[in-house]
N, C-alpha and C positions, 0 to 999 in steps of 0.2 A: 202597367203600374198596379200595385196592390196596396191595400191597407186603408186608404182614405176614400177612394171612389170605386165602387163596384161596377158602376155603369158610367161610360164616358158622358152620357147625358147629364150627369150630376155636375160636371165641370162648368165654371163660368165660361160664357160664350167666346171670350177673347183669348183663351189659352190654346195655343197651338202645340199639340203634343209632338209634332214632327220637328220642332225647332228647339234647340237647347236653350236653357235659361241659366244665367250665372247663379241665381237664387236656388234653382232646383239642382244644379251641379253641386252646390255646397251641401244641400240636403242629402244627395246621394252619398257624397264623401263622409258625411256624418252618420250614415247608416239609416237614414230616414226613408219614408214611403211617399214623399211628395215629389216624385221625379218620374221621368219617362226614359225611353230607350236612347233618345238623342243626348240626354243629360249624362246617362250612364256610360255612353261611348266616349265622350270627352273626358269623363272622370277617370276611366281606365287608362286613357292616354297620359293623363297627368300623373297617375299612380305609377305608370311605368317609368317615368322620369324621376319621380320622387316617391319611392315606396313608403316613406314616412309621412306622406301627405295627410292621411287620415288622422294620425296621431297629432300632427300640428294643428289641424282644425278642431280636434277634440280639446286640445290644450287652450285653444282660443275660446272655446265654449266654457271651459272650466274657469278661465280668467273672467269671462262675462259674469258668471255666478259670484266669483269672489269680489269683483269690483262693484257689482250691484249690492252685495252685502255691505260693503264699505259705504256706499251712497245712502242706503237705507239707514245704516247706523248714524249717519250724519244728519238724518231727518229729511232727506230728499224724498219727495212723494210724486214727482212728475218727471217724465223722461222723454227725450227726443233722440231717437236711434237713427243715425245717418247711414244710408247704404245697408239697410236692414235685411234685405232678402225676404224670405218667407219665415214668419215667426213661429217656428215649430220646435219641439223638443226642448221644453223647459226654457222658454225664451223670456224676454224682458217683462212682458205683462204678467206671465205666470209667476215669476220670481217676486215681482212687486206685490201682486195681489195676495200672495201667501202672507205677506206682512200687513198689507193694508188694502182691502178690497176697493177702497176708493182712490187708490193711486191712479194716475192718469199717464197714458203712454201713446206716443205717436210714432209710427214707423215711416221712414222716408226711403223711397227707392225710385230709380229712374227706368225701371223695367215695368211697363204697364201690366203685363200678365202677372208678374210677381205681386204687384199691388192689388190687382183684382183677386188673386189667390189669397192674399193676406186678409183683405176685407171679407172674403168668404169665410175664413177661419174665425174672424173677429166679429161676425155679424150679429151675435147675441150679447156682445160685450159693449156697454155704453161708455166705458172708461178707456177704450183703446180704439185706434183707427190707423189707417195707412193712407199715405198720399203719394202720388206720382210726381216726383220733382228731382231736379239735378242738384246735388249737394253743393255744386260750385256757385249756386245762386242763393246765398243765405237770405237775402232780402225777400225773395219770392217765398221761400219756405217759412220765414218768420211771420210773413203776412198772410199765409194760407188760412182759409176759414176753419179748416179742421184743426190746425195747430192753435189758432187763436181761441177756438172753443174749448180746447182741452188743456192748454198750457198757459199758465199765468207767469209771465216773465218778470213780475215784481217779486216772485218767490223763487227759492232755489230750484234749479233744473239739473237733472242728470243728462249730460250730453255724451252720447256714445258714438265713436267713430272706429269701429272694429273692422280690421281687414278691408278697409275701403280707401283710405287716403293715398295708398300706393297706386291707385288708378288715376290719380291726378299727376300729370307730368310736371317736371320742374318749371317749365316755362309758364305754367298756369298758376304758380305761386300758391301751393297748398297751405303754407303757413299763413299767408295773408288771408286766405279764405277762412281758416279756423279763427283768426283774429277778429273777423267780422261777426262770427257767432259769439265770441267772447264779449264783445261790446254790448250784446243783448242780455247777458247773463247777470243775475243778481248775486250779491255776496252769498257764500254758501253753496253756490252751484259747483258741480264737479264734472270734469272732462275725463273720459276714459278713452285710451287710444291703443290699438295694436297695429303694427306696421311691418311689412316684410323688409328684411335687410340682406345685403350681400356681404356683410361683415363676417369674419370668421371662415371656417373651413368649408361651409356649405356654398360658397360663392359660385362655383361651377354649376351646381345643381339649381341654384336660384336662376341663373342665366338660362338654363334649358327650359325651366318652367316658364320664365318670362317670354321665351320665344314661342312656346305653345299658346300662351294667352294672346300674343300679338297676331299669330296666324289665325286664330279662331274667333276672337272677339275684340279685345282692347289691349292696349299696351299696359304694362305694370312697371312701376318705378320703385325699386327698392331704395331705401335710404339708410344712411349711417345713424349711429346714435346721436351725434351732434346735430344732424338734420331733424331727427325726430324731436330733439329737445326744443327746436324752434316752435313746434306746435304749442308749447306750454308757456310761452311768454305771457305774463299776466296771471299765471296760475302758480300756486305753491305746490310743487311736486311732492306727493306723499312718499314715505319710505316704502320700498327700498330704492326708489328712483326708476330710471329707465333700464329695464332688465329683460332677459329673455322670458318668454311666456311662463314657463313653470317656476321661475324664480320670484314671481310677484306674489308675495304673501301666501305661500303654499300651505295646504291643509295638513302637512306632514313635516316632522322635524328631521326626517331622513335626508341624507345629502342627495342632491340632484346631480346625476351623472350626465355629462355632456349636454348641458342645457342649450348650447349653440346649435345642436341639431334641430331644435325647434326655432327655425330662423325667422322669428317675428319678435320684435321688441314690444314690450307692454309697459304702460305707465298710466298713472292717475294723478290729476292735479285739481286743486280746489281754489275757487275765487275767494280771496280774503275779505 
């Protein structure tokens, strides 16, 4: 690994550089430096199945920036990021703090080394933190001491669930889990979601990527547009609705060619 740690002794003690991490895998695919050989090996396997993988994750990151801009314009100043991975490369706290240095951010991930790595990055930031928790247990997360110290649920919250809900299988009722978070959100709160789909011509590629995930770490469940819409019950979905990643409020007026090749849906909804 290069860029962040010149000496392995600089690493938090619970980070095993020989075992891949989903968070560091994404960092590799995004061209970052917070990854190791094991992460890069799996990343190359995924890129062999889907050469467009890096472009898809970059579009996911661009959507993060655009959806954050929407939330900040709506006056949201506190953010709960579910399945956050490692907050590198212009992530939620950096975007928020450019607008308001007092904005508060909590990252949530179920990978202890990723959380340790995140808190290492955030160690000098009093307005941001990371917790180790399973997003399928909203009550545990909402009651966590770090969350309670940084997030006031009587005020609007930006709830982000980017590229994570597809790791919850159908039988575990992902929409019902999101609804439990919704019950805790004050009016003016905003939900942002991106989610893999097998709709469209990329279905065979999605199936191959799904198989690689299942062989190496966890199963992934792509969902249709109608199934993604279930996450937004109780929210007013903002224009342009549930669309492919590059179609959500792009920063250009140029036509977007073959948006379905970015086989993630994206959408934002607001609590009235």
